[in-house]
C-alpha positions in Angstrom: 35.5 8.8 -2.2 36.0 10.4 -5.8 34.9 7.9 -8.8 37.0 8.0 -11.7 35.2 10.1 -14.5 33.7 7.6 -16.7 34.7 10.0 -19.9 38.6 9.0 -19.4 37.7 5.3 -19.3 38.1 3.0 -22.3 35.3 1.3 -22.3 36.8 -0.9 -25.6 39.4 -1.9 -23.4 37.7 -3.2 -20.5 34.9 -4.4 -22.2 37.0 -6.5 -24.2 39.1 -7.9 -21.6 37.8 -11.2 -20.9 36.5 -11.8 -24.8 38.7 -11.8 -28.0 35.8 -12.7 -29.6 34.4 -9.4 -29.0 37.6 -7.5 -29.6 37.5 -9.0 -33.1 34.5 -8.2 -33.8 35.2 -4.5 -32.9 38.6 -4.3 -34.8 36.9 -6.0 -38.3 34.3 -3.3 -38.1 36.5 -0.1 -37.3 39.3 -0.9 -39.8 36.8 -1.6 -42.9 34.7 1.3 -41.6 37.6 3.6 -41.9 39.2 2.4 -44.7 35.8 2.9 -46.7 34.8 6.1 -45.3 37.9 7.7 -46.0 37.8 7.9 -49.3 35.1 10.3 -48.9 36.1 11.9 -45.6 39.8 13.3 -45.8 39.6 14.1 -42.2 39.6 9.9 -41.6 42.5 8.7 -43.0 44.9 9.4 -40.9 43.2 7.4 -38.2 43.0 4.3 -40.9 46.7 5.0 -41.6 47.5 4.4 -37.7 44.8 2.1 -37.2 45.5 -0.6 -39.8 48.8 -1.9 -38.8 47.4 -2.7 -35.3 44.5 -4.4 -36.8 46.8 -6.7 -39.1 48.7 -7.3 -36.1 45.7 -8.2 -33.6 44.4 -10.4 -37.0 47.5 -12.6 -37.0 47.7 -13.0 -33.7 44.2 -14.0 -33.4 44.6 -16.2 -36.2 48.0 -18.0 -34.9 46.1 -18.9 -31.7 45.2 -22.6 -32.4 42.4 -23.1 -29.9 40.6 -20.2 -31.5 36.6 -20.0 -31.8 35.0 -18.2 -35.3 33.3 -15.4 -34.8 29.7 -16.9 -34.5 30.6 -17.9 -30.5 29.4 -21.7 -29.6 29.4 -22.5 -33.5 30.0 -26.2 -33.6 30.1 -27.1 -37.2 31.9 -29.7 -38.1 35.1 -29.9 -40.7 33.2 -30.9 -43.6 30.5 -28.1 -43.2 33.4 -25.6 -42.4 35.3 -26.5 -45.8 31.7 -26.3 -47.9 31.1 -22.5 -46.6 35.1 -21.7 -46.8 35.1 -22.9 -50.4 32.1 -21.0 -51.1 33.3 -17.7 -50.1 36.1 -18.2 -52.0 35.0 -19.2 -55.0 31.7 -16.9 -54.6 33.3 -13.5 -52.5 36.6 -13.5 -52.6 38.2 -14.5 -56.1 35.5 -12.5 -57.9 36.4 -9.3 -55.7 40.3 -10.1 -56.2 39.9 -10.6 -60.1 38.4 -7.0 -60.2 41.9 -5.8 -58.8 44.2 -8.4 -60.5 43.7 -10.8 -63.7 44.9 -14.0 -63.1 47.8 -13.4 -65.2 49.1 -10.4 -63.8 52.0 -11.1 -61.1 50.0 -9.9 -57.8 47.8 -12.7 -58.5 50.2 -15.6 -58.8 52.1 -14.2 -55.5 48.0 -14.4 -53.7 47.6 -18.1 -55.6 51.2 -19.4 -56.2 49.7 -22.8 -57.0 46.1 -21.7 -58.1 43.6 -23.9 -56.3 45.5 -27.1 -55.5 46.0 -26.0 -52.5 43.0 -25.3 -51.3 41.5 -28.6 -52.8 44.1 -31.4 -53.0 45.7 -31.9 -49.6 45.5 -33.1 -46.6 43.1 -31.3 -44.3 45.5 -29.6 -42.2 47.3 -28.7 -45.5 43.9 -27.0 -47.0 43.2 -25.5 -43.6 46.9 -23.6 -43.9 46.3 -22.6 -47.3 43.8 -19.9 -46.1 46.3 -18.6 -43.3 49.1 -18.3 -46.2 46.2 -16.5 -48.6 46.0 -14.0 -45.8 49.7 -13.8 -45.0 50.2 -13.5 -49.2 47.7 -9.9 -48.9 50.0 -8.7 -46.5 49.6 -5.0 -45.8 47.6 -4.3 -49.5 44.8 -2.0 -48.3 42.8 -2.8 -51.4 42.4 -6.6 -50.2 42.1 -5.4 -46.5 38.1 -6.5 -46.1 39.0 -9.7 -47.9 41.9 -10.7 -45.9 39.6 -10.1 -42.6 37.0 -12.4 -44.0 39.9 -15.1 -44.7 41.2 -14.8 -41.1 38.0 -15.6 -39.8 37.3 -18.2 -42.2 40.5 -19.8 -41.3 39.6 -19.7 -37.3 36.4 -21.4 -38.3 38.5 -24.4 -40.1 40.9 -24.1 -37.4 37.6 -24.2 -34.5 36.3 -27.1 -36.5 39.1 -29.2 -36.8 39.9 -28.9 -33.0 36.8 -30.3 -32.4 36.9 -33.4 -34.5 40.5 -33.9 -32.7 38.6 -33.6 -29.3 40.2 -30.7 -28.1 38.3 -28.4 -26.1 37.9 -24.7 -27.5 37.4 -21.2 -25.8 37.4 -17.5 -26.6 39.2 -17.0 -23.6 42.5 -15.0 -23.9 45.6 -17.6 -23.3 48.4 -15.4 -24.9 49.9 -12.5 -22.9 51.0 -11.7 -26.9 47.7 -11.6 -28.2 46.1 -9.5 -25.1 48.8 -7.0 -25.8 48.0 -6.7 -29.8 44.1 -6.2 -28.4 44.7 -3.6 -25.9 47.0 -1.7 -28.6 44.2 -1.9 -31.1 41.4 -1.0 -28.5 43.3 1.7 -27.4 43.8 3.2 -30.6 40.1 2.9 -31.5 39.4 5.2 -28.1 42.0 7.6 -29.6 40.1 7.7 -32.8 37.0 8.4 -31.2 38.9 11.4 -29.5 39.6 12.9 -32.5 36.0 12.6 -34.7 34.9 14.2 -31.4 37.4 17.2 -32.2 37.6 17.3 -35.6 33.9 16.1 -37.0 32.2 17.5 -34.0 29.0 18.8 -36.4 28.3 15.1 -37.9 29.8 12.8 -34.8 26.5 11.3 -34.2 26.0 10.1 -37.8 29.6 9.2 -37.8 30.2 7.6 -34.9 28.0 4.7 -35.5 29.5 4.0 -38.5 33.0 4.2 -37.6 32.4 2.0 -34.4 30.5 -1.3 -34.0 28.1 0.1 -31.2 25.8 -3.1 -31.0 28.7 -5.3 -29.8 30.1 -2.9 -27.4 27.2 -1.7 -25.5 25.7 -3.6 -22.9 22.0 -1.8 -24.0 22.4 -1.5 -27.8 20.7 0.9 -30.2 18.4 -0.9 -31.8 15.9 1.5 -33.6 17.4 4.2 -36.5 15.5 6.7 -37.5 16.2 9.9 -40.1 15.7 11.6 -43.3 16.6 11.1 -47.1 16.9 13.8 -49.3 14.9 13.8 -52.3 16.8 10.9 -54.9 19.6 10.6 -52.4 21.7 7.7 -51.0 22.3 7.2 -47.8 24.3 5.0 -45.2 22.1 4.7 -42.3 23.7 2.1 -40.0 26.5 -0.4 -39.5 26.2 -3.9 -37.7 27.1 -7.4 -37.6 24.5 -9.4 -38.9 24.4 -12.8 -39.4 22.2 -14.9 -41.8 19.3 -15.7 -39.6 18.7 -11.9 -38.4 15.8 -10.0 -39.6 15.4 -5.8 -39.7 12.1 -4.2 -39.8 11.6 -0.9 -42.1 9.0 1.6 -42.0 9.1 4.7 -44.6 6.8 7.6 -46.1 8.4 7.1 -49.6 9.1 3.8 -51.6 12.7 3.2 -51.2 15.2 0.5 -51.9 17.6 -1.1 -48.8 21.0 -2.8 -49.8 23.2 -4.4 -47.5 27.0 -3.6 -48.5 31.0 -4.0 -47.4 31.4 -0.7 -48.1 29.8 3.0 -46.5 27.0 3.7 -49.1 27.4 0.7 -51.2 24.7 -0.8 -53.2 26.2 -4.3 -54.3 23.5 -6.5 -52.8 20.2 -7.7 -53.8 18.3 -4.9 -53.7 14.8 -5.1 -51.5 12.1 -2.6 -52.3 10.1 -1.4 -49.8 6.6 0.2 -50.0 5.9 3.5 -48.4 3.6 3.7 -45.0 3.7 -0.2 -44.9 5.9 -1.9 -41.7 8.2 -4.2 -43.8 10.0 -7.1 -42.2 13.3 -8.2 -43.9 15.1 -11.0 -43.4 19.6 -10.7 -43.5 19.9 -13.5 -45.6 17.5 -12.1 -48.1 20.3 -9.6 -49.2 22.1 -12.6 -50.9 25.3 -12.2 -49.4 27.5 -15.1 -48.1 30.3 -12.5 -46.2 28.4 -11.7 -43.4 31.7 -10.4 -42.1 32.3 -8.0 -44.3 28.8 -7.0 -45.2 27.4 -4.6 -42.3 26.4 -1.3 -43.6 22.5 -0.7 -44.7 22.2 2.0 -47.1 19.0 3.2 -48.4 18.0 4.5 -51.8 14.9 7.2 -51.8 14.0 7.0 -55.1 11.1 9.9 -54.7 11.7 13.7 -55.5 10.6 14.6 -52.2 12.1 13.8 -48.5 11.9 10.2 -47.3 11.6 9.5 -43.6 12.6 6.3 -42.7 12.7 4.0 -38.8 14.9 0.9 -39.1 14.7 -1.6 -36.0 17.1 -4.3 -35.5 14.9 -7.3 -34.7 
């Protein structure tokens, strides 16, 4: 008996057949990474252009599933807690990011929030939950708002989940819709095709690029937990991409004093900076980066302040 060659088997599809949660996590990571990286690596722009529409369709299907869980499986937060978290994300993360692109007086802003903030605060529970779904739909296929839209969809799913629990409904992340499974398969197949493209067109940098473009921790049974490398003098480097939660920690050791950030963009520095001293193994809580949108902030950046090469070792605890 000749067994199938493992390299022609799409692991992304086979590993997510029984878990919409895992597929959503992989898709959020892949779409966001391609959007960020394509700005500096033009070869990746066609990959983003062909993947993003499939990602949007999958996210829409996911948001419409009435029994959806959240990204954090098994989370049994109350409706009140879910609204507190959603309101904080809206006011602290999404609105500031949107206002950078569109002022309150602009037509685009008004199309996003046609009734201001009233829809999120003054109506009944179900209407307020639906306001988040409406916001995501109003964002449409706007690439500048893609990361925010993903976070809004995840928040909408958490609110639905909390509401269904309140009503005594059973919740599950098992696929219950044939249409949603088709969307999942289409997205995972395109990720597999994108992997083939990167292996061919970015062969020399594939070992660095693939862990940034694909969420390997979620995908693999035995995920990589230790990341080592070098950083040029006074250089900035995106060293890994990973899906974190507030209770996670990382262990860092450097031979030169460096700054570390957790960003929503590849190589970004838009979190609280953490200064890591030289030659001391330092434990950092992910919560210390001062971010609240863990669905979007997934990329660790190191900034070497010295005029010599820095060596680093980062362990996901």
